[in-house]
N, C-alpha and C positions, 0 to 999 in steps of 0.2 A: 602842581599840588592834582590837575583835578587829572591827569597822567597819573601817579600813582595810589590816587583814589579807586580809580579803572583798571589799575593791575590788581590792587588788592579784591574789589568786585572780581574781576575775573576770578583770582587765583580763590576764593571763597565757596561759586559758582563748580568752580573744578573738584575744590573736595571734599562738597556736601552731596557728590555723584559715587565718590568711588569707595569704593568696598575691596578690605584683604579677602582672601580666602587660603588659611595657611595647617600650611602639616599637608596637607592631602598627600594622594599615591596617583599620579596622572596615571592614564593605564591609555597607552600612543595607539588606537583603532590600527594604522599603517601600521609599525613594527610589530606591536603585539608585543610591549618592552612596559615596564613601570619606570616609572619617575616618580623614586620615590620622595618625603617632603617638600614637596615643592609651594608654591606661595602665588598664588595668583591676585592681579589684583584689577578687578573690574572698575569700567569709569563708563556709567549712563547703562548702553546695553551691549557694550563693548570687553571685550578682554584686550586690556593694554599693553601690560604685561604677565611677565611669567621668569622666577630668581629661586633660587633656592632662601634668599636675606625674604623676610617681612615685613611689607611694607607700612611701615609707626605711622605715618602721618593719615592713613585711610580713614576716613568717615562710619568710618566699622569694620571691625577685626572681628570674622568666624574662625573660631578655633576648628578643625578637619581632620588631626592627626588619629589614623590608624581606618580614615578613613578611603573611597577610590572615587574616583572619581573619567566621567566617558562622557562623549555629546551626548547631547538628549538620543532620546530615538523617535522611528519614523513608521509610521503604519502606510504602508504604501499603495496600499488597495482599500477606501472606502466608501462608505456611499451617504454622506452627511443629508441629502434632503429627508434619508428615510432614519434622522437621527433627530434633527431637529438642532436649534443651537442651546436648549435647555442646559444640553449633556455634557457639551463642548467640557468643559472645564474636565471631565473626569479624564481626557486623556492627557494633560498636564499632570492632573495630581499620581498618574502610575508610570512619568517621566515621556511621557511622550508628546515632545515640544514640536511636531511637523506632522503632516499628511498629506498624503497624493488623494485627491478628491476625483475615483475612475467614474464618472458619467454622474449631475441632476438638474435640478431644476436651474440655470444659468443666474438666472434673473437674483434668488437666494445668495447662490456660494459669490457671486460678486459685490453682494451687498456683507456678508460674512467677510471676503477676505478684504477687503475696504475698513471695515470695522477695526479691526488688529488689536483685537483684545490683550493687556497681560496676561490673563489666564487662560485663553485660546491657544493650541496649539496656530503655527500658519500652517499656510493655506494654499495648497498648487491643484491647479484643476483641468478640465482640459472640456468644461462645458458638461453641454448634451452629446448621449452617446449615438453615433452612425448605427440603423441598420438599417435590413432592408424592408421595401417594404410594406411586404409579407408581413413579417414578425411584428412590423410596427402595425397593421390595419388588427390584426389579432391581437394586440394589447390592448389596442385602444377600445376594442368591442368588447374583452373583457373589462379591464380596470377605470375604461372613461378617460376621460381630457385632462382630468389629474395628473395622473401618471405620467401620458409620455411627454408630457414638459420636460420630461430630462433627457427625450430620444429625438433625434431626424430621420427621418424617411431617406433614402437613395439607394438607385439601381443604374439610374445612367448618366452618361457620364454631366450632365450637365446638374440634373441633382448635388453633383459630388463637388463640383465647381465653385456651383453658390453654396453652398454649406461649408464648407474649407473657405472658401471667398468671406465668409460672414462672421465664423470665427476669427479669421484672423482679421479683420478688420477691432474686434472685441480685446482682441491682445493675447487672446489665448496663441498657447506655442506650441502643443502638443494634443493630438488628437487619439480620442477613443473608438475605436471598432467592437461593435457586438459579432450581429449577424449580418452576413453578405450570401451574395447570392450564390457568386461562383467567381472564379477566377481573374477574369477579364472586369469585376469589376472592384477588387481588390487592389490590381494591379491599376486602374482608374484612380485608386484611393490613394494607395502609396507612393504617385504618379503627380497625383495635386502640393501633398504633401511636399516633398520634395522643392518642387516650385516655388513652396512658399518658406522652405527651411524650416517645416515646424514635423515632428517625429511624430509616426503613427504608433499607438500602445492596442492594445484588445486581445478579446479570446481567439484559437483559433476554431474556428465550429467546425463541426464534424463532417457536414458534407465539403471544408476545404481540405487540399494537399499542403502538409505543414514544407514541406522543403520549398512551397511554392509561393509561402506565403512567409519564411525564411528570408530566403531570396531578392525575395522584391521590395525587403528593407523594412518590415515590422518590429521594431526600435524595443519594448517591452514586450513579454506572451506573459496571458493572466490564467492563474489553476494551471493542477496538473491533472488535469481532467483530459488526457487523452486517445481518446474513445478512440482515435485511425490506429492507431497501433494493437485492439486487439484482433483484431483480421489483418494485422499487415504480415507479413513472408520476413522470416531473418533478415535478408538482401535488404528488402526496404525501411525493415527498424532502423540497420545495419545506415541505410542512408539521409534515414529520420535524423542521427546520433550525429552522423560526420557534418547536414548542415548547421547540429546548434553548433561543433564549433568550431565550425566556418564563418560563422555568424556572431556567434557573440553576444545572442538577444543579453536583454534583461530577465527574469524570468521572477514571479511572482508566485512559490507553489498554492498559495491559501490553504495549506491543509487545515489549520481549524476548520477554516468553513466546510469541507467536505464532513469530516467528524461531527459538528456541532447540525447539521440538517439530514448527513445521511445515517450516520452510527450512536449516535449518541444526546441526548432529547437535556441540554444543560440546560432547559428551563424546571428540569426535575432532579437537578443531584447538587453535592456540594459546592460545585460551579456557581451558583449560581444563589446564593442561601439568601433565606426570606426578606434579610436586609436589604439586601440590592434589588429589587424589586423596584423599591424606592429609587431609584437611580433609572427606572426602566423608561424616558421620554413615551407620549402619545402616538408622534410619529412613527418609535420602531417596536410597539405592543401593537399597531396596528399590521405594520411589515412584515412582523415574524405570523401577523393573523392571515393576515394573505399568501405567505408561503403554505403553511397550514393549509389553505382550502386548496392553492392548486394546485397542491401534492395528488390530488380527486384526481385531474385527467393524467395523472402521469404511469406511462407501463410501468410493474415491478421489475426490480435490476437488483441483482447478486451486490451489495453495494459493499461487502466486507470483503468477497473479493476481487471486486473492483479495486480498491481503495491500497488493495496491495500489489497491485498489478501497475496502479498508478505511480507509487512511491519506488517499485523499482526502476521507474524506468527515471522514475527525474533522478533519481540520482546517479543513471550514464548521461546523461546532459546537463549532469550540475557545473559552473561552473562556478566558483565560492569568489573569484570578482564580476559577477554579473546578478552572484543572486542580491534578490533583494524580499523583506520581511512585509508582509498584508494581510488581512485579517479577511477582507472580504466584508466588514463591515455594515451592520443592518439585515444578515440572515438571524437565524430565529436561537435565541442563548449568550449573543457576544453583547461584552458591553466595552467601553468606549476607554482603550488605554489598557485594561486587565487582562483583552483575549489578543492581547498581540505578546503578552509576557507568553502566554497557552504555545500561543504559532511558533514562537522560538524554542521556546522548550520541544514539540511536537521536531521541528527541526533538525534541532537537538537528536535524537531518541528516535526517531523514523529515519530521517531522511541521513543519519550518520555525519556531520558535518561538525569542526571543532565546536569549542565553545567561543574562541575568538571568531570565525564566518561567522558566527549564530551576530556576536554584537552588530559586524562589519554590515553585515544587512539590514541592521538596522540604525544604520547610522552613517561612516562613509559612504558605501553604494550607492543607498538612496538621494543623496547630496551628487553622487557623478550622474546616475540620469537624469537627475534636475538639473542639471548644471551652473552648480551650486557652491561648487567646493570651497568658493573663499571668501563665503558668508559662515556656511555650517558646514556641522562635519568633524570636526576634527579640533583638538584645545587646541589653539595658535594665537598668537599677538594679533590683533587686529579681525579677527575673527566672532561675531553674535554671540555674544553668552546665554547659550540653550543648552543648560548640563545637569548633567543626572549626577549627584553626591551618594554614593553607597554602604550602607555598612561594609559587609563582607563584599569579596573579589571575584566577581561576575566569570572570572579565565576562568578557575576553581571551579564553581559550579552555575551553567546557565539561572535557574532558580534565584540565585541572591540578586539578579538583574530589578525583583519584586522586593527586595531587604531596602527602599529608600528612606533617607536621611530624607537630603533637602533637595529641592528640583529649582536648576537659576531658568526661570525661561522669559528671555531675551534680557535678560539683567536683572528681572524681578525676582527676588528672594520667594520661595512657599516652600516654606518646614513647616509642621508638623502643629502649628495653630494657628498658622491659613488653612493648613488643607480642611483642618476639620471646619471651618467660617463657610469655606467655599463648600463642601458637603454637606450645610448645612440648607446652604445660598442654592444649589442645583434641586434638590428632595423641596425645599419652596416654591420653587418658579415648576417642577415638572406639577408641582399637584393642583396649584393657580390655572396652567398651561390646560391641566389635564380636562378641568370647566368647562374649557373655550370649545376646546378641540373635536372635531366634524370627522368620521371616517370615513368620507367620500369612499376613499380608492374600496374601502373594504366595503360596503355597503352596494356601488354599481359592482363587484367582483362576482358574492351572494348573490345580484338578482341575478347575472347574467350563465351562472351557472347554473342557477334552477330554473329560465327559459330553454338550457341546454339537457334539462332531467338527470343533472348532477347531482348527487347528494353531497 
């Protein structure tokens, strides 16, 4: 009697978590084919089963006939410390269910990772950025102690091993490098990473040789700002292209970041309407104003022509299977989620990739780069149910990715009604947060610039 009662309870518990998504067209991001009129049974946060027949015993059934389904999107270059958690639900509302943070305040990042909110994207992070001591000291002077919490100074082998050992103990499995003083330092970093089985991602600064960086084992190249190619001979350019082909690093061009910071001020364009200002967190607002202030220290550059040169070079090194979509979120004018859609449209329109390869750059490729394809990246049985359901086919037009019907984030359904509730909550939280927020970094920067005699 007790056994029968227990079986009934287990059955009720399993039944209470199930949702049947019915009649949807599943886009297979691996093959590019569409499996029409499919039914998906969700059990909790997992995809339990996929088939042609409806799961009539599910607790909840959702009719999705005529809709299109893809895996949730990933933004592979964000800086969450520059955003603050108030706006995190904006990612999910826009179909971005996962992000790769590329350097921030590790204490905040690891707290956010463990909170695991169903209204937030899943977060992967390398923790603080590795910087040359000279650059670290410069930004500390300009921005103050609050800003350098997101960075670790390194120059010597002792510095490098100490930093990487401490990050490994924290559970970090990939390292972000930005400024490095020379080839020897980069080689020491890649060596230390290999010893720990950690991957190295980051920038290739103008003082470094791109070929050396790739041959040393740089796993992921960030930004299409290849200043080295401007003065490179044809033979040198060809050697760089061949190095990309040989080593096949993942590549995140972040076109929208260059566009937003150098060519178009999205804050005064239709891309950021007045209503969107309510979604700008105080952290993000401060970061935008910091960026504007720093511009006073920069030498004038012909960004129109540079943007064209860099994009043309990017086309020559592109490998669709290792291309990643990322925004460098934190730069002026970009908001969580919607900026990724802008990036994907630029990748199609300016780099000339197919709609399918753009979708792959925001779904399966990020999961390959992070080593998590067993959990995310495709619509398959046993995987976590992070899903984007669209009103129109994005294979025909990449802008259809913005035409969202429902987002399912780790099994939680976010429909239009829920979206409105989340947006209302974001605005309220930001409004409260602004009253208590102190612009410590901006204040320190303005004081430093004043002492330097810079207006």
